[in-house]
C-alpha positions as a LaTeX table, in Angstrom:
\begin{tabular}{lrrr}
\hline
Residue & $x$ (\AA) & $y$ (\AA) & $z$ (\AA) \\
\hline
Unk1 & 83.15 & $-4.83$ & 110.27 \\
Unk2 & 83.99 & $-8.08$ & 108.45 \\
Unk3 & 81.67 & $-9.17$ & 105.68 \\
Unk4 & 79.99 & $-12.50$ & 106.44 \\
Unk5 & 80.56 & $-15.15$ & 103.77 \\
Unk6 & 78.46 & $-18.25$ & 103.07 \\
Unk7 & 79.99 & $-21.02$ & 100.96 \\
Unk8 & 77.65 & $-23.31$ & 99.00 \\
Unk9 & 78.91 & $-26.86$ & 98.43 \\
Unk10 & 77.80 & $-30.25$ & 97.14 \\
Unk11 & 80.81 & $-32.54$ & 97.32 \\
Unk12 & 84.38 & $-32.81$ & 98.54 \\
Unk13 & 84.91 & $-29.13$ & 99.16 \\
Unk14 & 88.44 & $-28.58$ & 97.86 \\
Unk15 & 87.68 & $-24.95$ & 96.99 \\
Unk16 & 86.08 & $-24.54$ & 100.40 \\
Unk17 & 89.31 & $-25.84$ & 101.91 \\
Unk18 & 91.28 & $-23.29$ & 99.88 \\
Unk19 & 89.10 & $-20.55$ & 101.39 \\
Unk20 & 89.46 & $-21.97$ & 104.91 \\
Unk21 & 93.25 & $-22.15$ & 104.48 \\
Unk22 & 93.38 & $-18.59$ & 103.13 \\
Unk23 & 91.33 & $-17.41$ & 106.10 \\
Unk24 & 93.77 & $-19.19$ & 108.43 \\
Unk25 & 96.65 & $-17.30$ & 106.77 \\
Unk26 & 94.81 & $-13.99$ & 107.22 \\
Unk27 & 94.26 & $-13.58$ & 103.47 \\
Unk28 & 90.46 & $-13.08$ & 103.44 \\
Unk29 & 90.87 & $-9.41$ & 104.19 \\
Unk30 & 87.66 & $-7.86$ & 105.41 \\
Unk31 & 85.71 & $-11.11$ & 105.42 \\
Unk32 & 84.99 & $-14.24$ & 107.44 \\
Unk33 & 83.43 & $-17.57$ & 106.50 \\
Unk34 & 80.29 & $-17.58$ & 108.60 \\
Unk35 & 78.50 & $-20.65$ & 107.22 \\
Unk36 & 78.73 & $-23.59$ & 104.84 \\
Unk37 & 75.51 & $-24.74$ & 103.18 \\
Unk38 & 75.37 & $-28.10$ & 101.43 \\
Unk39 & 72.89 & $-29.58$ & 98.97 \\
Unk40 & 73.88 & $-33.04$ & 100.28 \\
Unk41 & 74.04 & $-34.31$ & 103.87 \\
Unk42 & 76.89 & $-36.62$ & 102.84 \\
Unk43 & 79.16 & $-33.94$ & 101.35 \\
Unk44 & 82.69 & $-34.19$ & 102.75 \\
Unk45 & 82.76 & $-30.38$ & 102.60 \\
Unk46 & 80.58 & $-30.38$ & 105.74 \\
Unk47 & 83.33 & $-32.31$ & 107.55 \\
Unk48 & 85.86 & $-29.71$ & 106.44 \\
Unk49 & 83.61 & $-26.97$ & 107.83 \\
Unk50 & 83.20 & $-28.83$ & 111.11 \\
Unk51 & 86.96 & $-29.25$ & 111.52 \\
Unk52 & 87.39 & $-25.52$ & 110.95 \\
Unk53 & 84.69 & $-24.64$ & 113.47 \\
Unk54 & 82.36 & $-23.21$ & 110.82 \\
Unk55 & 78.61 & $-23.88$ & 111.17 \\
Unk56 & 77.28 & $-26.23$ & 108.50 \\
Unk57 & 73.73 & $-26.52$ & 107.20 \\
Unk58 & 72.00 & $-28.95$ & 104.82 \\
Unk59 & 69.48 & $-27.51$ & 102.40 \\
Unk60 & 66.12 & $-29.26$ & 102.09 \\
Unk61 & 65.36 & $-31.28$ & 98.99 \\
Unk62 & 62.72 & $-30.10$ & 96.57 \\
Unk63 & 62.30 & $-28.30$ & 93.27 \\
Unk64 & 64.68 & $-25.48$ & 92.36 \\
Unk65 & 62.33 & $-22.70$ & 93.46 \\
Unk66 & 61.62 & $-24.26$ & 96.85 \\
Unk67 & 65.32 & $-24.94$ & 97.48 \\
Unk68 & 66.21 & $-21.38$ & 96.47 \\
Unk69 & 63.56 & $-19.92$ & 98.78 \\
Unk70 & 64.92 & $-21.96$ & 101.69 \\
Unk71 & 68.47 & $-20.94$ & 100.79 \\
Unk72 & 67.69 & $-17.22$ & 100.65 \\
Unk73 & 65.79 & $-17.42$ & 103.92 \\
Unk74 & 68.76 & $-19.11$ & 105.62 \\
Unk75 & 71.28 & $-16.65$ & 104.16 \\
Unk76 & 69.28 & $-13.67$ & 105.30 \\
Unk77 & 68.79 & $-15.16$ & 108.77 \\
Unk78 & 72.58 & $-15.56$ & 108.98 \\
Unk79 & 73.14 & $-11.94$ & 107.88 \\
Unk80 & 75.28 & $-13.03$ & 104.93 \\
Unk81 & 76.89 & $-10.41$ & 102.66 \\
Unk82 & 78.63 & $-12.63$ & 100.08 \\
Unk83 & 77.60 & $-16.02$ & 98.69 \\
Unk84 & 80.33 & $-18.23$ & 97.18 \\
Unk85 & 79.46 & $-21.23$ & 95.03 \\
Unk86 & 82.30 & $-23.73$ & 95.49 \\
Unk87 & 81.30 & $-26.85$ & 93.59 \\
Unk88 & 77.60 & $-26.27$ & 94.23 \\
Unk89 & 75.76 & $-28.58$ & 91.83 \\
Unk90 & 72.16 & $-27.60$ & 92.59 \\
Unk91 & 70.12 & $-25.38$ & 90.26 \\
Unk92 & 68.89 & $-22.18$ & 91.86 \\
Unk93 & 66.37 & $-19.64$ & 90.60 \\
Unk94 & 66.43 & $-15.88$ & 90.16 \\
Unk95 & 65.33 & $-15.17$ & 93.73 \\
Unk96 & 68.90 & $-15.71$ & 94.91 \\
Unk97 & 70.36 & $-13.13$ & 92.52 \\
Unk98 & 67.63 & $-10.63$ & 93.31 \\
Unk99 & 68.40 & $-10.99$ & 97.00 \\
Unk100 & 72.17 & $-10.80$ & 96.39 \\
Unk101 & 72.83 & $-8.72$ & 93.25 \\
Unk102 & 76.53 & $-8.84$ & 92.29 \\
Unk103 & 77.17 & $-10.69$ & 95.54 \\
Unk104 & 77.22 & $-14.33$ & 94.38 \\
Unk105 & 80.61 & $-15.62$ & 93.17 \\
Unk106 & 81.35 & $-18.86$ & 91.33 \\
Unk107 & 84.55 & $-20.59$ & 90.23 \\
Unk108 & 84.51 & $-22.35$ & 86.84 \\
Unk109 & 87.36 & $-24.59$ & 85.60 \\
Unk110 & 87.88 & $-23.02$ & 82.18 \\
Unk111 & 88.60 & $-19.65$ & 80.62 \\
Unk112 & 85.03 & $-18.42$ & 80.08 \\
Unk113 & 83.50 & $-18.07$ & 77.49 \\
Unk114 & 85.22 & $-21.32$ & 76.43 \\
Unk115 & 83.84 & $-24.66$ & 77.68 \\
Unk116 & 81.08 & $-23.31$ & 79.88 \\
Unk117 & 77.31 & $-23.29$ & 80.12 \\
Unk118 & 74.82 & $-26.12$ & 80.49 \\
Unk119 & 76.48 & $-29.53$ & 80.87 \\
Unk120 & 79.98 & $-28.12$ & 81.38 \\
Unk121 & 80.94 & $-29.14$ & 84.91 \\
Unk122 & 83.55 & $-31.34$ & 86.55 \\
Unk123 & 85.62 & $-33.51$ & 84.23 \\
Unk124 & 83.33 & $-32.72$ & 81.29 \\
Unk125 & 84.95 & $-29.29$ & 81.02 \\
Unk126 & 88.45 & $-30.75$ & 80.70 \\
Unk127 & 87.31 & $-33.48$ & 78.31 \\
Unk128 & 85.94 & $-30.79$ & 76.01 \\
Unk129 & 89.10 & $-28.66$ & 76.27 \\
Unk130 & 91.34 & $-31.61$ & 75.38 \\
Unk131 & 89.05 & $-32.74$ & 72.55 \\
Unk132 & 89.17 & $-29.23$ & 71.08 \\
Unk133 & 92.95 & $-29.18$ & 71.24 \\
Unk134 & 93.42 & $-25.90$ & 73.10 \\
Unk135 & 96.96 & $-25.01$ & 74.20 \\
Unk136 & 95.91 & $-23.18$ & 77.36 \\
Unk137 & 93.04 & $-23.58$ & 79.78 \\
Unk138 & 92.47 & $-22.31$ & 83.29 \\
Unk139 & 89.83 & $-21.03$ & 85.68 \\
Unk140 & 87.44 & $-18.10$ & 85.96 \\
Unk141 & 85.81 & $-16.44$ & 88.95 \\
Unk142 & 82.63 & $-14.67$ & 87.93 \\
Unk143 & 79.52 & $-13.16$ & 89.42 \\
Unk144 & 76.55 & $-15.49$ & 89.04 \\
Unk145 & 73.47 & $-14.42$ & 87.12 \\
Unk146 & 70.37 & $-16.24$ & 85.93 \\
Unk147 & 72.18 & $-17.33$ & 82.74 \\
Unk148 & 74.59 & $-20.23$ & 83.33 \\
Unk149 & 78.26 & $-19.17$ & 83.49 \\
Unk150 & 77.46 & $-15.83$ & 81.86 \\
Unk151 & 77.92 & $-13.32$ & 84.69 \\
Unk152 & 80.60 & $-10.59$ & 84.77 \\
Unk153 & 84.14 & $-11.99$ & 85.00 \\
Unk154 & 86.14 & $-11.02$ & 88.11 \\
Unk155 & 89.45 & $-12.89$ & 87.71 \\
Unk156 & 90.99 & $-15.42$ & 85.32 \\
Unk157 & 94.21 & $-17.43$ & 85.34 \\
Unk158 & 95.62 & $-19.71$ & 82.64 \\
Unk159 & 97.81 & $-22.82$ & 82.60 \\
Unk160 & 99.47 & $-24.60$ & 79.71 \\
Unk161 & 97.79 & $-27.74$ & 78.40 \\
Unk162 & 100.44 & $-30.45$ & 78.06 \\
Unk163 & 100.53 & $-33.05$ & 75.24 \\
Unk164 & 100.22 & $-35.94$ & 77.70 \\
Unk165 & 97.35 & $-34.42$ & 79.70 \\
Unk166 & 94.28 & $-36.44$ & 80.62 \\
Unk167 & 91.09 & $-34.80$ & 81.89 \\
Unk168 & 92.18 & $-35.81$ & 85.42 \\
Unk169 & 95.70 & $-34.32$ & 85.23 \\
Unk170 & 94.42 & $-31.11$ & 83.64 \\
Unk171 & 91.71 & $-30.83$ & 86.28 \\
Unk172 & 94.28 & $-31.22$ & 89.06 \\
Unk173 & 96.68 & $-28.63$ & 87.60 \\
Unk174 & 93.89 & $-26.09$ & 87.14 \\
Unk175 & 92.66 & $-26.65$ & 90.68 \\
Unk176 & 96.11 & $-26.28$ & 92.25 \\
Unk177 & 97.48 & $-23.46$ & 90.11 \\
Unk178 & 94.31 & $-21.50$ & 89.35 \\
Unk179 & 91.17 & $-22.25$ & 91.37 \\
Unk180 & 92.72 & $-22.41$ & 94.83 \\
Unk181 & 94.47 & $-19.08$ & 94.26 \\
Unk182 & 91.82 & $-17.16$ & 92.34 \\
Unk183 & 88.82 & $-17.85$ & 94.57 \\
Unk184 & 90.32 & $-16.58$ & 97.86 \\
Unk185 & 91.68 & $-13.50$ & 96.05 \\
Unk186 & 88.30 & $-12.68$ & 94.50 \\
Unk187 & 86.52 & $-13.16$ & 97.83 \\
Unk188 & 89.03 & $-10.89$ & 99.56 \\
Unk189 & 88.66 & $-8.18$ & 96.90 \\
Unk190 & 84.88 & $-8.29$ & 97.27 \\
Unk191 & 85.09 & $-8.06$ & 101.05 \\
Unk192 & 87.45 & $-5.08$ & 100.78 \\
Unk193 & 84.97 & $-3.29$ & 98.51 \\
Unk194 & 87.47 & $-3.30$ & 95.63 \\
Unk195 & 85.27 & $-4.70$ & 92.85 \\
Unk196 & 83.31 & $-2.27$ & 90.69 \\
Unk197 & 80.75 & $-3.84$ & 88.34 \\
Unk198 & 79.64 & $-1.85$ & 85.29 \\
Unk199 & 77.60 & $-3.98$ & 82.90 \\
Unk200 & 79.82 & $-6.93$ & 81.93 \\
Unk201 & 83.02 & $-5.24$ & 83.08 \\
Unk202 & 84.48 & $-5.76$ & 86.56 \\
Unk203 & 87.25 & $-3.36$ & 87.61 \\
Unk204 & 89.61 & $-4.19$ & 90.47 \\
Unk205 & 90.18 & $-0.96$ & 92.38 \\
Unk206 & 93.35 & 0.06 & 94.20 \\
Unk207 & 91.27 & 1.18 & 97.17 \\
Unk208 & 87.76 & 0.48 & 98.45 \\
Unk209 & 84.92 & 2.51 & 97.03 \\
\hline
\end{tabular}
């Protein structure tokens, strides 16, 4: 039976679209996108979900604990097995991770532990990478824990940083070459039961456990 996936969004939904496209190609082995939940009623990601025939929901506004409680209640009502944060910009509390231990994935646009943590989101990440002068950057898929960007790493992919790069060009290259490939692969591996988590280490198994 396919694992039911919920994707959490706040904005344009490019990583959501990568998941939708992967599902259309039959690449989300063992899983299906069952719902898209947005922190904003105006998020274009909801339009992407609608076009793909995926139910969309808007989370209520409130403090982090109230929003998290509403989120967990909705996820459980939808019988969700995997939660994917795809540009979800709302703070959530530990109730989510207690309800879904090692079952919340996030994509971050750097090679964690570089350029991550509080304040490192969107273009800020790439601004910091360029200011530091790194020669490679990339993206990381990790399990989400209570500590920001500190959960066990599932997959990483690097790209070269070019001398003429701006934050915008680096962001685009990382999205196209890393994020849009890594996230569907990580989701598929989870849904196939091929990720074993032991402390900080995630092992990709040849076959499902």
